Each structure stands twice: as C-alpha cells, then as structure tokens.
C-alpha positions as CSV (number, residue, x, y, z in Angstrom):
1,D,11.0,5.3,45.1
2,A,10.4,8.6,43.7
3,G,11.8,10.1,47.0
4,A,15.2,8.8,46.0
5,Y,15.1,10.1,42.8
6,A,13.4,13.8,43.3
7,N,16.0,16.8,41.8
8,K,18.0,14.4,39.8
9,V,18.0,13.0,36.1
10,V,18.0,9.4,35.8
11,R,19.2,8.4,32.2
12,L,16.9,5.5,31.0
13,T,19.4,2.5,29.4
14,K,16.0,0.0,28.0
15,A,12.9,1.7,26.6
16,V,10.1,1.2,28.6
17,Y,6.8,0.9,27.1
18,G,4.8,4.3,27.2
19,I,7.8,6.5,26.6
20,K,7.6,8.8,24.5
21,N,10.6,7.6,22.0
22,S,10.0,3.7,23.1
23,G,8.0,2.8,19.8
24,S,10.6,4.0,17.6
25,S,13.8,2.3,19.9
26,F,11.8,-1.3,19.3
27,M,11.3,-0.6,15.7
28,Q,14.9,-0.4,15.4
29,Q,15.4,-3.4,17.5
30,L,13.0,-5.8,15.8
31,G,14.4,-4.4,12.2
32,E,17.8,-5.7,13.3
33,E,16.1,-8.9,14.5
34,I,14.3,-9.5,11.3
35,L,17.5,-8.2,8.9
36,K,19.8,-11.0,10.7
37,F,17.5,-13.7,9.7
38,E,19.1,-16.1,7.1
39,E,18.2,-19.3,5.3
40,R,20.7,-21.5,3.4
41,V,19.1,-22.6,0.7
42,N,20.4,-25.2,-2.0
43,V,19.7,-23.1,-5.5
44,K,20.3,-26.2,-8.2
45,L,21.4,-24.7,-11.8
46,P,19.7,-26.1,-15.5
47,K,22.0,-28.0,-16.8
48,A,23.9,-26.6,-19.5
49,D,23.9,-30.0,-21.9
50,S,22.1,-33.5,-21.6
51,R,25.6,-35.6,-21.4
52,E,25.8,-34.0,-17.6
53,K,25.3,-36.8,-15.3
54,H,24.9,-34.9,-11.5
55,E,23.2,-31.4,-11.4
56,K,25.2,-28.5,-9.9
57,T,23.7,-26.6,-7.7
58,Y,25.2,-23.8,-5.1
59,V,24.0,-22.7,-1.6
60,E,22.6,-19.3,-1.3
61,N,21.6,-17.2,2.3
62,A,18.7,-15.7,1.5
63,R,17.4,-12.4,4.1
64,F,14.5,-10.2,4.2
65,E,15.1,-6.5,2.5
66,R,13.1,-4.2,3.8
67,L,11.1,-1.7,1.6
68,L,12.3,1.9,0.6
69,S,9.1,3.6,0.1
70,D,7.9,2.0,4.2
71,Q,10.1,1.2,6.4
72,C,8.0,-1.2,8.3
73,I,8.1,-4.2,5.5
74,Y,10.1,-6.3,5.2
75,I,10.2,-9.2,1.9
76,Y,12.1,-12.7,1.9
77,R,12.6,-14.0,-1.8
78,D,14.8,-16.7,-2.2
79,S,15.5,-19.7,-5.3
80,A,13.8,-21.9,-4.3
81,G,9.8,-19.7,-4.3
82,R,9.9,-19.9,-0.5
83,E,8.5,-15.7,0.2
84,M,7.2,-13.9,3.8
85,I,5.8,-10.8,3.6
86,F,6.1,-8.9,7.4
87,L,4.1,-6.3,8.4
88,S,4.7,-4.6,11.3
89,Y,3.1,-1.9,13.3
90,V,4.7,-1.3,16.5
91,D,4.3,-3.8,18.1
92,D,1.4,-6.3,15.6
93,I,3.2,-7.1,13.0
94,V,1.2,-9.8,9.7
95,C,3.2,-12.1,8.3
96,A,2.6,-13.5,4.7
97,T,3.9,-16.6,3.4
98,N,3.9,-19.3,0.8
99,D,6.1,-21.6,3.0
100,I,4.5,-22.0,6.6
101,A,7.9,-23.9,7.9
102,L,10.1,-20.5,6.9
103,R,7.8,-19.1,8.5
104,D,7.7,-21.1,11.6
105,R,11.2,-21.1,11.7
106,F,11.5,-16.6,11.3
107,F,8.6,-16.6,14.4
108,R,11.0,-19.0,16.3
109,H,14.1,-16.3,15.2
110,L,12.1,-13.9,17.2
111,Q,11.1,-15.6,19.9
112,K,15.1,-15.6,21.4
113,K,14.3,-12.1,21.7
114,W,10.8,-11.5,22.9
115,N,7.5,-13.3,23.6
116,V,6.0,-13.8,20.2
117,T,2.5,-15.2,20.2
118,E,0.8,-16.7,17.2
119,E,-3.2,-15.6,16.9
120,G,-3.9,-17.2,14.0
121,T,-5.9,-16.0,10.7
122,L,-5.5,-12.2,10.1
123,D,-8.8,-10.5,10.8
124,R,-8.1,-7.4,12.4
125,F,-5.4,-5.4,12.1
126,L,-5.2,-1.2,12.5
127,A,-8.4,-1.0,13.0
128,I,-9.4,-2.6,9.3
129,H,-11.3,-5.9,9.9
130,F,-10.1,-7.7,7.0
131,T,-11.9,-10.9,5.0
132,R,-10.3,-14.1,3.1
133,T,-13.2,-13.7,0.0
134,N,-15.6,-17.0,-0.9
135,D,-12.6,-18.2,-3.6
136,G,-9.7,-18.2,-1.2
137,W,-7.8,-16.2,-2.6
138,G,-8.1,-12.8,-1.9
139,W,-8.7,-10.1,1.2
140,R,-11.7,-7.5,1.6
141,A,-10.1,-4.4,4.0
142,D,-13.2,-3.0,5.7
143,M,-12.7,0.4,7.9
144,T,-17.0,0.6,8.4
145,A,-16.5,0.1,12.1
146,Y,-13.8,2.7,12.3
147,I,-15.4,5.1,10.1
148,E,-19.1,4.9,12.3
149,K,-16.3,5.9,15.2
150,I,-15.2,8.8,14.0
151,A,-18.4,10.1,12.2
152,A,-19.9,9.7,16.2
153,R,-17.3,11.3,17.9
154,F,-18.2,14.8,15.6
155,N,-21.3,14.3,15.9
156,L,-21.6,13.0,12.4
157,L,-23.7,9.8,12.8
158,E,-27.2,11.4,11.4
159,T,-26.1,13.5,8.6
160,R,-27.3,12.5,5.1
161,Q,-25.2,10.0,3.5
162,Y,-24.1,10.1,-0.3
163,K,-22.3,7.7,-2.6
164,T,-19.7,10.4,-4.3
165,P,-18.0,12.8,-2.0
166,M,-19.3,15.7,-5.4
167,E,-22.1,16.1,-6.9
168,P,-23.3,14.4,-10.0
169,G,-21.6,15.9,-12.8
170,F,-19.3,19.2,-11.1
171,C,-16.8,19.8,-13.3
172,L,-13.3,21.8,-12.3
173,T,-12.1,24.6,-14.5
C-alpha cells in the first residue's frame, strides 16, 4: 500500500531487481559465492627414485581466482589439470570447462542460493552471436545483428559501405 509509506523514508534490506544499485549488489553476492566454492584434489607427487614402493600424494584445496583486469571473470585451475572459466554480466553467465562433472558440482553450489538454469551450448551473449568453427576447436563471434540495429537507429542502413574505416593509402604525419 503506497499510501502507508507516503512522506516516509524506507530502507531496503535486500536488493530489488530494477533498483539502481541492484546489479552491483548481485555481482558482489555472486562473487562471494563463487569464491566460496572449493574442491579437494588428490595430487600425486612424482617418485623421487625407482626404489619407492608407493606414490606419495597430498590434498590440495582448489578455488576460483578473480581476474584483477576484469572483475567479472573467475578462473579455476587445479593440479589435476581441470580448468573452468566463469564469466558473468549481471545475470548472464558463460562457463567454459574441460570437466563437465566439476561444472555440475559448481552449479549445484550456486543453486543453493539462486535458481540457475542451463541454457545449453553458447549461442548468444551480450548481443554477440557465437558459432563453433567447422573443426570444433574454435569459436566465431558475430555482432552483425547488433551493428545493423544500431545503424538502423541512426538511419545509417542506406549509407555507402567501405571495407576500411579510412581512405586507402592515408598517411598520418
């Protein structure tokens, strides 16, 4: 009831979707949850010499690290060779890994707090369309639809097109 709060100041204790700082609040909470995730990994030590009968192992606690250059990217690496890269922008997430079971455990960790749904293979992220290369090892990123949308907004669809942004042979002095 809006009338009950007329002429009063209200303090929100939770971030509400659509409020100015809600995205920042969510990113902070998401970052905290990502950094809480850890895996215990048994790491085999190489034998010092051929007389040793048993392999020596130790347990490592592997965790995500946040990139300093981009606060939305987290990288997980462990001594067993498993890697996972986690990229988030507000509530859109891309996760790339070489271990599907690790990814599934990580998403179960996130599902304890939020409703996380898997949308399948990467197709579109932040107005960029992605397709796999024919060999299956690479990705192709295409922003044509986004560029055409911006060009239409500024009535630039009928302008002459150039292959380069400058005249061929133009020299800066």
